[in-house]
C-alpha positions in Angstrom: 138.2 45.6 220.0 139.7 45.0 223.4 143.3 44.2 224.3 142.8 40.4 224.2 141.3 40.6 220.8 144.0 42.9 219.5 146.7 40.4 220.9 144.9 37.6 219.1 145.0 39.5 215.8 148.7 40.4 216.2 149.5 36.8 217.0 147.8 35.6 213.9 149.3 38.0 211.6 152.9 37.9 212.9 152.9 34.2 213.5 153.7 34.3 217.3 151.8 32.9 220.3 149.0 34.9 221.9 150.9 35.2 225.2 153.9 36.6 223.2 151.6 39.2 221.6 150.0 40.1 224.9 153.5 40.6 226.4 154.5 42.8 223.5 151.3 44.9 223.9 152.0 45.1 227.7 155.5 46.3 227.1 154.4 48.8 224.5 151.9 50.3 226.8 154.3 50.3 229.8 157.1 52.0 227.8 154.7 54.6 226.3 153.4 55.4 229.8 156.8 55.7 231.3 158.0 58.0 228.5 154.9 60.3 228.6 155.1 60.5 232.4 158.8 61.6 232.0 157.7 64.5 229.7 158.6 62.8 226.4 156.5 61.6 223.5 156.2 58.4 221.5 155.9 58.7 217.8 154.8 55.9 215.6 155.5 57.3 212.2 152.4 57.5 210.0 150.1 56.3 212.9 150.4 59.1 215.4 152.1 60.6 218.4 151.3 60.1 222.1 152.3 62.8 224.5 151.2 64.5 227.8 149.7 67.9 228.0 149.0 70.1 231.1 145.4 71.4 231.1 145.1 74.6 233.0 142.9 74.9 236.1 139.8 77.0 235.7 136.6 78.1 237.3 133.6 76.0 236.5 129.9 75.8 237.5 128.6 73.1 239.8 126.1 71.1 237.7 123.9 70.3 240.8 123.8 74.0 241.8 124.4 76.3 238.8 124.7 79.4 241.0 127.7 77.8 242.8 131.2 78.3 241.2 133.8 75.5 241.7 137.6 75.4 241.1 138.7 72.9 238.6 142.4 72.1 239.3 145.1 71.8 236.6 145.8 68.3 235.5 148.1 66.5 233.1 146.2 64.6 230.4 147.3 62.1 227.6 147.1 63.4 224.1 147.1 61.6 220.8 147.7 63.3 217.5 146.9 61.1 214.4 149.5 60.7 211.8 149.0 61.3 208.1 148.6 57.6 207.1 145.9 57.1 209.8 144.1 60.3 208.7 144.2 59.3 205.1 143.0 55.7 205.9 140.0 57.2 207.8 139.2 59.4 204.8 139.2 56.4 202.5 142.5 57.2 200.7 144.8 54.2 200.0 148.5 54.2 201.2 150.5 54.3 198.0 153.4 52.5 199.7 151.6 49.3 200.2 149.9 47.0 197.7 146.1 46.5 198.1 145.1 43.2 199.5 142.9 42.4 196.6 145.9 42.5 194.2 148.0 40.2 196.4 145.2 37.6 196.6 144.6 37.8 192.8 148.2 37.1 192.1 148.4 33.9 194.2 
């Protein structure tokens, strides 16, 4: 799923226009990026945490010439740590706080 498809799904579920959903997504990514660049982290409870991590520089091997050593500089990278609800969903466990969709549909 790409950004446009995600915006379309959000617009359908929330009942807003697709441009409004795209603007919300753009704002979310912008704020998240600014916060991480400033050394903070963004936590979406149950979903996960976005943060920045410094990866130390190290000595590597040139893949074109395995006898040659190269210096790999230190760099700051984005990190995502999945939250409990996301982990459980991927394992097939249901979230006990929400009612399954099949029960909602059956009751209508």
